[in-house]
N, C-alpha and C positions, 0 to 999 in steps of 0.2 A: 107119385112124382113130387119132387120138392118145388115149393112155390118160389119164384125167382124174386130176389130182394130188390126192391124199387130203389132207384137213385135219382135225386132231383138236382136240377141245375141251381146255381146261386141266384140267378133271376126269379125263379120260381119260388125259392125260400124267401127271398125279400118281398115278394108280392103277397105271400100268405101271411108273413110276419107283420107287414105293414097293415094289413086288413085286421089282423088280431089286435094290434095296438090301437087302432081307432075304436074298437069296442061297440061298433055298429051292430055287430052280429055276435052271437055266442060262439065259443070254440067248437061246440058240436055241430052248429049250423056251417061254420067255415069248413070243418072236416069233411061234412058231407058234400059241400059245394065242390071241393078240390080233390076229394078221394084221399086224403091223408089222415092218419090216425090222431086223435086229439093229443095224445100224450106227446106226439111229435111236434105238433103246432105249439104246445105249451113250452117245450124244450127250446124251440127257436125263438119264441118270445122272451124267454129268460135270458138267452144269450145276447139278444139285441139290447135288452135293458142294461145287462152287466157291462157291455162293451159300448154304450152310448156316450160315456165320458170320454173315451179316446178320440172320438169323432171331433170334439171341440179343442183337443190339445193342439198347441201351435205346431206347425210342420218342422220347425228348426229345433224344437223342444223335444228331447228323446227321454224316455224312462231310463232310470237308474241302472237298470239290469242290462237294458241295451247298450248304454254307454260303457259299462264296464266290459261287456263282450267285445265291443269293437276295441276297446283299448288293450285288452289281452290278445286280441287278433293282431293289432298293429305291432304290438311288442313281440309277438311271435314271428311275425314276418320280418321284423327287424333282426332279430336274433338268428333266424335262418339265413338272411342275407349276409350277415357278418361272418358266420360260419363258413358259407360258400367262399367268400372272399379270402378268408384265412386258409380255407384248403387249397384254394388255387395258388396263393402264395406260398404255402409250404411245399408244393410239389417241386419246386425248384431247390429245395434245401438238400443238397448232396454233398456239400463241402466240408472240410474239416472245420472244427469249432473255431480255430485260430483264423480261418478265412471268412467266417460268415459275418464278420462286420463288413465286408465288401458287398454283401448282398442286399444291404439295406438301401432301399430307394427313397430319397427324401422327396422326390417329385410325385411319389405315388400317394395322392391325397386321401384315398379310401381308407387306408390304414396309416396311423401316425407313427412316427419314428419309434417311439416308446412300445407301441404295440408290435411293431415288426421286430424290435429286439427281444421282447418276450417270447414271441413265437419262434425266434431262431435260436433261444436259449443262451443269450448273452446279455451282459448288462448294458445299460445306454451309455455308461462312462467308457466302456470298451469301443464302441462305435466312435466316440468324440476323441479317443486317445490317439495322438500323434507321437511316434518315438522321435527322440532327438537325433538328429543327422550327424552330429559331430561327437557322439558319445562313444562309438566304437573306435574312432580315429585316436581320441585321448587315451584310451585303453591300450591301444597298440602301440603308441609312443611310449607310455610308461612301462609297457612290457619289455621293450627294448631296453630301457635304463635297468630294469630289475635283472635282465639277463646278464647285463654288463658286469653288475655288481655280483651276481651269483657265481659267474665263471670264475672270478677272482677269489671269491668267499662262499664256497658252495655250502658251508655250514651256518650261514647267516639266516635267521628268521625274519619276518616280515618287519619287526622293530628295527633292527640293526641295518636291513636294507633301506628302510624309510630314511634313517639318520644319514646314511651313505649317500643316498640320492640328494638330499637336501644340502649335505655337505658340499657336493660338487656342482651347486647352483640350481638344483631343481626346486620346484614349488609345488609340493603335494601333501597329502596328509597321511597319517598312519592307517586310517580307515579304508582310504582308497588303494593303498599298497595291499593290504590283507584282501580286499575284495577282488582285485586284478589276479592276485596269486590264486585264490580259491577258484575264480573262473576258468583259469587256464591250468589249474592243477600243478602249481609249483610249489614244492615243500623243500625245506633244508635237508641237508645230508646229516643224519645223527643216527647213533646206535639205538637200535630198536629194543623192545621188551624181551627178556627171557633168552639172551644170547648166550649165557653160560650153562644152559641146560643141555645136557649130553643128547646127541642124536640117538634115536632108538634103533637104528639101523647098524650103528657101529658095534664091532665085537667088544664084549666086556670080559676081561681077565680076572681070575679069582685072585683073592690075596692068600698067599701061600703061608704066611707067618701067623695066620688067625688061630688063636688057641695054641700056639706053640709056646713051651717053656724053655727059655734060653739059659742053660747053666755054665757053658764053658767059653773061654776066650776064642775068638775067631770062629765060632760056631755058625755065624750068620755074616755074610758080607753084603754090603750094599753097593750097587753100580748105578751112578749117575750117568744118564745118557742125555 
């Protein structure tokens, strides 16, 4: 039958170790007195001597290793907390990228506006951008003037249209006229490329006089239709 391993309480270990440190009795005598193996008492005594310096350490002064471990733990907890907040924030991102700037919440102090924009996949300048309200109205007014000139002169390009508008009292630039015409798909009427090419679906008639030698008058007559 295997012998059961002995287990000692911390109070018992402290009592035996303290008596060994006093050195009033030998290790052998203490071992006989308490029924403990001498090697075990010697090990407890060595541990007590090695850890005695920690007893006199200041309570608020922590070892370098403990301090690093706590810093790593705090950093890890902070990272986990930030990720949880970001995940909760991203759960509501279902809109199109053009509408995501409306999802930024300036009052949400846990995440900065810059961080919210980054999570939404937009630039911070897009969040602050405010389109001009009168821009479209000016373009439509200029479009009406362009169409008036084009109805009378459909072959005019943007340069001649620009001159015609300013001649009639308008105040615009050549670049603005070109931009508005491109925006609304307005172009001048002009011949395109390769208009003289024959259509491949038309019937092709052979040239009957090819390689024919003409020797007599009135042998060949030409008819102009």
